[in-house]
C-alpha positions in Angstrom: 10.9 20.4 -16.0 7.8 18.6 -14.7 7.3 16.8 -11.3 4.3 15.8 -9.3 3.2 14.8 -5.8 0.1 13.1 -4.4 -2.1 14.9 -1.9 -5.8 15.1 -1.1 -8.7 17.6 -0.5 -11.7 17.1 1.8 -15.1 17.5 0.2 -17.8 17.2 2.8 -16.5 14.3 4.9 -14.8 12.4 2.0 -11.3 12.9 0.9 -10.5 13.2 -2.8 -7.1 12.3 -4.2 -5.4 15.3 -5.9 -2.3 15.1 -8.1 -0.2 18.3 -7.6 1.7 18.9 -10.9 4.5 21.5 -11.0 6.0 22.7 -14.3 9.0 25.0 -14.3 9.8 26.7 -17.6 11.6 29.7 -19.1 9.9 33.0 -19.4 9.1 36.0 -17.1 9.1 35.0 -13.4 5.6 34.0 -12.2 3.8 31.6 -9.9 0.4 30.4 -11.1 -1.9 27.9 -9.5 -4.7 26.4 -11.6 -7.3 23.7 -11.1 -10.0 25.6 -9.2 -7.9 26.7 -6.2 -9.7 28.5 -3.3 -8.3 31.6 -1.6 -6.2 29.6 0.9 -4.7 27.6 -2.0 -3.9 30.7 -4.0 -2.1 32.1 -1.0 0.1 29.0 -0.7 2.6 30.5 -3.2 3.7 33.1 -0.6 4.0 30.5 2.2 5.9 28.1 -0.2 8.2 31.0 -1.3 9.1 32.0 2.2 9.5 28.3 3.4 11.8 27.5 0.5 13.9 30.6 1.1 14.2 29.7 4.8 15.4 26.2 3.7 18.1 27.8 1.5 16.4 26.8 -1.7 14.8 30.0 -3.0 12.5 29.7 -6.0 14.1 30.2 -9.4 13.4 33.2 -11.5 11.3 31.1 -13.8 7.7 30.6 -14.9 6.1 28.2 -12.4 2.7 26.6 -13.1 1.0 24.4 -10.5 -2.0 22.3 -11.6 -4.3 20.6 -9.1 -5.9 17.6 -10.8 -8.7 16.8 -11.2 -9.3 20.4 -12.3 -13.1 20.4 -12.1 -13.2 20.0 -8.3 -12.8 23.1 -6.0 -9.7 22.8 -3.8 -9.9 24.5 -0.4 -7.6 24.9 2.6 -3.8 25.1 3.1 -3.1 21.3 2.9 -1.4 21.7 -0.5 1.5 23.8 0.8 3.7 20.8 1.5 3.1 18.8 -1.8 3.5 22.0 -3.8 6.9 22.7 -2.1 8.1 19.1 -2.5 7.0 18.9 -6.2 8.7 22.2 -6.9 12.0 20.9 -5.4 11.6 17.7 -7.5 11.0 19.8 -10.7 14.3 21.6 -10.0 16.1 18.3 -9.5 16.7 19.0 -5.8 14.7 15.9 -4.9 14.5 12.5 -6.7 11.1 12.6 -8.4 10.6 8.8 -7.9 10.7 9.3 -4.2 7.3 11.1 -4.4 5.5 8.4 -6.4 4.1 6.3 -3.6 3.9 8.9 -0.9 0.8 10.9 -0.1 1.6 14.2 1.6 -0.3 17.2 3.0 0.2 20.0 5.5 0.3 23.8 5.9 3.6 25.5 5.9 4.6 28.3 8.3 6.9 31.0 6.8 9.9 29.3 8.5 9.0 25.9 7.0 7.3 24.4 10.1 4.4 22.1 9.3 1.0 23.0 10.8 -2.0 20.7 11.2 -5.0 20.8 8.8 -8.6 19.6 9.1 -9.7 16.3 7.7 -6.5 14.3 8.5 -8.2 11.0 9.3 -10.3 11.4 6.1 -7.1 11.7 4.1 -5.6 8.6 5.9 -8.7 6.5 5.0 -8.2 7.6 1.4 -4.6 6.6 1.5 -5.4 3.2 2.8 -8.2 2.8 0.2 -5.8 3.8 -2.7 -3.0 1.6 -1.5 -0.5 4.4 -0.6 1.9 2.8 1.9 3.3 6.1 3.3 1.7 9.3 4.4 3.7 12.5 5.3 1.6 14.5 7.7 2.2 17.4 10.1 3.1 16.2 13.7 -0.2 17.5 15.1 -2.2 15.7 12.4 -0.3 12.4 12.3 -1.9 10.8 15.3 -5.3 11.1 13.5 -4.0 9.5 10.4 -2.2 6.7 12.3 -5.6 5.5 13.5 -6.1 4.0 10.0 -4.6 0.5 9.7 -2.4 -0.5 6.9 -0.4 2.7 6.3 2.8 4.1 7.6 2.5 7.6 8.9 5.6 9.8 9.1 5.5 13.2 10.8 8.4 15.6 9.7 8.4 18.7 11.8 9.6 21.0 8.9 9.8 21.1 5.1 13.6 20.5 5.5 13.0 17.2 7.4 10.5 16.1 4.7 13.0 16.9 1.9 15.8 15.1 3.8 13.7 12.0 4.2 12.8 11.9 0.5 16.5 12.3 -0.3 17.3 9.3 1.9 19.4 11.4 4.4 17.0 11.2 7.3 15.1 8.4 9.0 11.7 9.2 10.4 10.0 7.1 13.1 6.5 6.0 12.1 3.9 7.7 14.2 1.5 5.8 16.4 -2.2 6.5 16.8 -3.2 9.2 19.3 -5.1 8.3 22.5 -8.8 8.2 22.3 -10.5 11.4 23.1 -11.3 11.5 26.9 -14.9 10.9 28.0 -16.7 14.1 28.7 -17.3 14.6 32.4 -21.1 14.6 32.3 -23.5 15.1 35.2 -24.9 12.1 37.1 -28.5 11.0 37.0 -28.4 10.6 40.8 -28.7 14.4 41.0 -32.2 14.3 39.6 -35.0 14.4 42.2 -38.4 12.9 41.4 -39.5 12.9 37.8 -39.9 9.1 37.6 -41.7 9.3 34.2 -38.9 11.5 32.8 -36.2 9.1 34.1 -38.0 6.1 32.6 -38.4 7.8 29.2 -34.7 8.8 29.3 -33.7 5.1 29.8 -36.0 4.0 27.0 -34.6 6.6 24.6 -31.0 5.7 25.4 -31.6 2.0 25.0 -33.5 2.1 21.7 -32.3 5.3 20.1 -35.8 6.9 20.3 -36.4 10.7 19.9 -37.6 12.3 23.1 -39.7 15.5 23.7 -39.9 16.9 27.3 -42.7 19.3 28.1 -43.1 21.1 31.5 -43.0 24.3 33.4 -39.8 26.2 34.1 -37.7 24.5 36.7 -39.3 21.1 36.3 -35.9 19.5 35.3 -36.2 19.2 31.5 -32.7 20.4 30.7 -31.3 18.6 33.7 -32.6 15.3 32.4 -31.6 15.9 28.8 -28.0 16.7 29.7 -27.7 13.3 31.5 -28.7 11.3 28.5 -25.2 11.0 26.8 -23.9 9.3 30.0 -26.4 6.5 29.4 -25.4 5.7 25.9 -23.0 2.8 25.2 -19.5 3.5 23.8 -19.2 3.7 20.0 -18.2 0.6 18.1 -15.2 0.8 15.8 -17.1 1.5 12.6 -19.3 4.2 14.3 -16.2 5.7 16.0 -14.6 6.2 12.7 -17.7 7.8 11.2 -17.9 10.3 14.1 -14.2 11.1 14.1 -14.3 11.7 10.3 -17.0 14.3 10.8 -15.3 16.1 13.6 -12.0 16.1 11.8 -13.5 17.5 8.7 -14.9 20.3 10.8 -11.5 21.0 12.3 -12.6 20.0 15.8 -10.2 17.2 16.3 -6.6 17.9 17.4 -4.0 15.4 18.6 -6.5 12.6 19.5 -7.4 9.3 18.0 -10.9 8.0 17.6 -13.9 9.5 19.4 -15.2 6.6 21.4 -18.1 8.4 23.2 -21.3 9.6 21.7 -21.2 13.3 21.1 -23.8 15.8 22.4 -24.5 19.0 20.6 -26.7 21.8 22.0 -27.1 24.7 19.6 -28.7 27.9 20.8 -32.1 28.7 19.3 -30.7 31.8 17.5 -28.4 29.5 15.4 -28.7 29.8 11.6 -30.0 27.0 9.4 -26.5 26.5 8.0 -25.2 26.2 11.6 -27.7 23.5 12.5 -28.2 21.6 9.3 -24.9 22.4 7.6 -23.9 24.6 4.7 -21.6 27.5 3.9 -19.0 27.8 1.2 -17.3 25.3 1.1 -20.1 23.2 2.8 -19.3 22.3 6.4 -21.1 19.9 8.7 -23.7 21.5 11.0 -24.7 20.6 14.5 -27.0 17.8 13.2 -24.0 16.1 11.6 -21.7 16.8 14.6 -24.3 15.0 16.7 -24.0 11.9 14.4 -24.3 8.7 16.6 -24.9 10.9 19.6 -27.5 13.4 20.9 -28.8 16.6 19.4 -30.4 18.6 22.2 -32.7 21.5 21.3 -33.7 23.4 24.4 -36.6 25.8 24.0 -37.7 24.0 20.9 -40.5 26.3 19.7 -38.0 29.3 19.8 -36.0 27.8 16.9 -36.9 29.1 13.4 -39.6 27.0 11.8 -37.5 26.6 8.6 -34.8 25.0 10.8 -37.1 22.6 12.5 -38.8 21.6 9.2 -35.3 21.0 7.7 -34.6 18.5 10.5 -37.5 16.2 9.4 -35.6 14.6 6.5 -32.4 13.7 8.4 -34.5 12.3 11.2 -35.9 9.8 8.7 -32.9 9.3 6.4 -29.9 9.7 8.8 -28.1 12.1 6.5 -28.1 15.7 5.2 -27.7 16.3 1.5 -26.7 19.9 0.5 -27.2 20.5 -3.2 -25.3 23.4 -4.8 -24.6 24.6 -8.3 -21.2 22.8 -8.2 -22.6 19.5 -7.0 -24.1 17.8 -3.9 -22.4 17.0 -0.6 -23.8 14.5 1.8 -23.1 14.5 5.6 -24.1 11.7 7.9 -26.7 12.8 10.5 -28.1 9.8 12.4 -28.7 11.4 15.7 -31.0 11.0 18.7 -33.1 14.1 19.0 -34.0 15.3 22.5 -36.0 18.5 22.8 -37.5 20.5 25.7 -40.3 23.1 25.6 -42.6 25.0 27.9 -46.4 24.3 27.7 -47.0 27.9 26.7 -45.1 31.2 26.3 -45.2 32.0 30.1 -44.6 28.4 30.9 -47.4 27.8 33.5 -50.3 26.4 31.4 -51.7 23.6 33.5 -49.5 24.3 36.5 -51.7 24.1 39.7 -49.4 26.3 41.7 -49.4 29.3 39.4 -51.9 30.8 37.0 -51.1 31.0 33.3 -51.0 34.6 32.0 -51.3 33.7 28.3 -54.4 34.2 26.2 -55.9 31.3 24.3 -54.6 32.8 21.1 -51.0 33.0 22.4 -51.1 29.4 23.6 -52.5 28.3 20.2 -49.8 30.2 18.2 -47.1 28.8 20.5 -48.2 25.3 19.9 -48.5 25.9 16.1 -44.7 26.6 16.0 -44.2 22.9 15.9 -45.8 21.2 12.9 -47.7 17.9 13.2 -45.1 16.0 11.0 -42.3 17.1 13.2 -44.1 16.1 16.4 -44.9 12.8 14.8 -41.2 12.0 14.7 -40.9 12.0 18.5 -41.3 8.5 19.7 -41.5 9.6 23.4 -43.4 12.6 24.6 -43.3 13.2 28.3 -45.1 15.8 30.5 -43.0 16.7 33.4 -44.9 18.2 36.4 -43.5 20.7 38.9 -41.7 19.0 41.7 -43.5 18.6 45.0 -42.0 20.1 48.2 -41.1 16.6 49.3 -39.2 15.9 46.1 -37.4 19.3 46.3 -36.3 18.6 49.9 -35.4 14.9 49.2 -31.9 14.1 50.5 -31.4 10.6 49.3 -29.8 10.5 45.8 -31.6 9.0 42.9 -30.5 6.0 40.9 -27.0 6.8 39.5 -26.1 7.0 35.8 -23.9 3.9 36.1 -26.8 1.6 37.2 -29.1 2.8 34.5 -26.3 2.7 31.8 -25.8 -1.0 32.7 -29.4 -1.8 31.9 -29.2 0.3 28.7 -26.1 -1.6 27.6 -27.7 -5.0 28.3 -30.8 -4.0 26.3 -28.7 -2.7 23.4 -26.7 -5.9 23.3 -29.9 -7.9 23.0 -31.0 -5.7 20.1 -27.6 -6.0 18.3 -27.5 -9.8 18.8 -31.1 -10.1 17.4 -31.2 -7.7 14.5 -27.8 -5.9 14.3 -29.2 -2.4 14.9 -31.0 -0.5 17.7 -34.7 -0.7 17.8 -35.1 3.0 16.8 -33.6 2.1 13.4 -36.0 -0.7 12.6 -38.6 -0.3 9.9 -40.8 -2.4 7.6 -40.3 -6.2 7.5 -37.3 -6.0 9.9 -39.5 -4.3 12.5 -42.5 -6.7 12.0 -40.2 -9.7 12.3 -39.2 -8.8 15.9 -42.5 -7.3 17.1 -45.0 -10.2 16.9 -47.9 -9.4 19.2 -49.6 -11.7 21.6 -53.4 -12.0 21.1 -54.1 -9.6 23.9 -51.6 -7.1 22.6 -53.1 -7.4 19.1 -56.6 -6.5 20.4 -55.1 -3.5 22.2 -53.3 -2.4 19.0 -56.6 -2.4 17.1 -58.2 -0.3 19.9 -55.3 2.1 19.9 -55.3 2.6 16.1 -59.0 3.5 16.2 -59.0 5.3 19.6 -56.1 7.7 19.2 -56.0 7.7 15.4 -52.5 6.4 14.9 -51.1 6.6 11.4 -49.1 3.7 9.9 -45.9 5.5 10.7 -47.1 6.4 14.2 -48.0 2.7 14.9 -44.5 1.7 13.7 -43.0 4.1 16.2 -45.2 2.6 19.0 -44.0 -0.9 18.1 -40.3 0.2 18.2 -40.7 1.7 21.7 -42.7 -1.4 22.9 -39.9 -3.6 21.6 -37.3 -1.5 23.6 -39.5 -1.6 26.8 -39.6 -5.4 26.4 -35.8 -5.5 25.9 -35.2 -3.5 29.1 -37.1 -6.1 31.1 -35.0 -8.5 33.2 -36.3 -11.4 31.2 -36.9 -10.1 27.8 -39.7 -12.0 26.0 -38.7 -12.9 22.5 -41.9 -14.9 21.6 -44.1 -11.8 21.4 -44.8 -8.4 22.7 -47.0 -8.3 25.7 -50.0 -6.0 26.2 -48.2 -4.1 29.0 -45.3 -3.1 26.8 -47.5 -1.9 24.1 -49.8 0.1 26.5 -46.8 1.9 28.0 -45.4 2.7 24.5 -48.7 4.1 23.4 -49.0 6.3 26.5 -45.8 8.1 25.4 -47.5 9.0 22.1 -50.4 10.8 23.8 -48.6 13.2 26.0 
């Protein structure tokens, strides 16, 4: 007796349809799972056995073979518990086999038959919509994720018994609605920052155009304080970007009971993190902090303390917006279009150039400290800002600074100008698309020639200056569309020399 059910597995951030075939035949009692199952899939036979016995439908003393097709893709996780149990019931004629034909199902089974959530639920829902499966059976805690996807009916049985009763036509299940958007993180306000006008200005430019930012200054200058206020300046995610971000967090198992993530994420890994933790990796490959920061902010505090191999591995995703992990079994690609914000001290002791305290580092120590960051990596920071130590007047200042809400309004207005003009933020422009929106005035063109010769800008470096200059112009109350002025270009170039 043969029966099958449709399910899915998550590979990277993409879901792959899997046909769960169950064949029950005569012979010595056994339960074999084939089709490259991982350890959690192999263990499903014990969970399925206990759940069926609790349902009153103990497994027959027969030879049971479960095949997960396609057989050349590794299957991981406990999501196949429910389809294996339902296909086994259908193979024993305890369920109508035709009831499973147009239903995609997934979920982990507890020993009493209760359905538990699994990672990657929204990814599976997107696959179901793409393949035209009208109905999805999902655990109650995963169903709100799947219901975010339009065009499918999501049912959330609480137990294996309820799922079987629905397929027999003996129970009606109410379609599940999408979960509420994840709440906005309660971030700190920019009004708390005293002084640091250049840092606040750079923060606004970075948020508006999506430009990478490097903050350098002595301990206590406010580098971390400024960086942690950047996410509050970023606009809410559009629908397409919200789905991208939610898919990544769901595949990492970080999404439970919510709908779309509407706010840009911020990730701040410690400098002792491994390369797999920051870039991604493992077995099976999981997204790292760079991918979890997709469409948001990746903040690296104490940048030179990170391993050089980790920092160099960030160079490619900073250019391409994705991380590709190649393994013997194939390649997995994770989205990683993030805004990189980093902070560092000017030297190991932190007081090089500080007029209030003498630096205790030797010239060799300062040189080795600076060499921890390669030239190509530094070249990828559009904005480099030197933050001085606060003056006594700034420390004692009582009046709050400009709040996050006021700066965020300017950032949103500038971002809307960019999207209306070219469809993307200025930080993503390159080549002909960048040249089309950065025509220079005659005075600005003369300045550009002087800058290229004077500070030895490379072609890529000059492109980055143009992107920042375009953002500075877009932040102006009356944004000039006819050409970039000399002042915008001069300010943008100043951020490359810090």
